[in-house]
C-alpha positions as CSV (number, residue, x, y, z in Angstrom):
1,X,-0.1,0.2,-0.3
2,X,2.2,2.7,0.8
3,X,4.7,1.5,-2.7
4,X,1.5,2.9,-4.3
5,X,1.3,5.7,-2.2
6,X,4.2,6.7,-3.0
7,X,4.6,6.1,-6.2
8,X,1.6,8.2,-6.8
9,X,3.1,11.1,-4.9
10,X,6.4,11.1,-7.2
11,X,4.3,10.7,-9.8
12,X,2.4,14.1,-9.5
13,X,5.4,15.6,-8.0
14,X,7.1,15.1,-11.5
15,X,4.1,15.8,-13.7
16,X,4.0,19.5,-11.7
17,X,7.8,20.3,-12.0
18,X,7.4,19.3,-15.3
19,X,4.5,22.0,-15.6
20,X,6.2,24.4,-14.0
21,X,9.2,24.0,-16.5
22,X,6.4,24.5,-19.4
23,X,5.2,27.5,-17.8
24,X,9.2,28.7,-17.5
25,X,9.8,28.1,-20.3
26,X,6.7,29.0,-22.2
27,X,4.5,31.8,-20.5
28,X,1.5,31.7,-23.1
29,X,-0.9,29.0,-23.7
30,X,-4.5,29.0,-25.4
31,X,-7.5,30.9,-24.7
32,X,-9.2,28.2,-22.7
33,X,-12.5,30.0,-23.4
34,X,-12.4,30.7,-26.9
35,X,-9.8,27.8,-27.7
36,X,-7.4,30.1,-29.3
37,X,-9.7,31.0,-32.1
38,X,-9.9,35.0,-30.9
39,X,-13.8,35.4,-30.8
40,X,-16.6,33.1,-29.7
41,X,-20.4,33.2,-30.9
42,X,-23.0,34.8,-29.6
43,X,-26.8,33.0,-28.5
44,X,-27.7,34.7,-31.4
45,X,-25.7,33.1,-33.5
46,X,-22.7,36.2,-34.3
47,X,-19.3,36.7,-33.9
48,X,-17.7,39.1,-30.6
49,X,-14.0,38.9,-29.7
50,X,-13.3,36.9,-26.6
51,X,-13.8,38.6,-23.7
52,X,-11.0,36.7,-21.8
53,X,-8.9,37.0,-24.2
54,X,-9.5,40.5,-25.7
55,X,-9.0,38.7,-28.7
56,X,-5.9,37.8,-29.0
57,X,-6.6,34.5,-28.4
58,X,-3.7,33.6,-25.8
59,X,-3.5,33.9,-22.5
60,X,-0.6,33.6,-19.6
61,X,-0.7,30.1,-18.3
62,X,-2.0,29.5,-14.8
63,X,1.2,27.9,-13.5
64,X,3.1,31.4,-14.6
65,X,0.7,33.2,-12.7
66,X,1.6,30.8,-9.6
67,X,5.3,31.8,-10.5
68,X,4.8,35.6,-10.5
69,X,3.0,35.5,-7.5
70,X,5.6,33.7,-5.5
71,X,8.4,35.5,-7.1
72,X,6.4,39.1,-5.9
73,X,6.0,37.4,-2.6
74,X,9.5,36.3,-2.0
75,X,10.8,40.3,-3.1
76,X,8.3,42.0,-0.9
77,X,9.7,39.4,2.1
78,X,13.0,40.9,1.6
79,X,13.1,44.3,1.2
């Protein structure tokens, strides 16, 4: 039982480290709302710019926001 828990913990840790490395190397990702199409369809069928990405089709990744938040908190704590 402990072997399974250890393996699950190491797998989760490895996945998290890989995701943070991707976020550090490439902070921009496709917008989840419009899926990178830059627009979304309204209920009547017309196209509108995506409100979440302002029509760019890309957003800052969640992991990159986390890295930036931790970096800011670290800097503010050491002043």
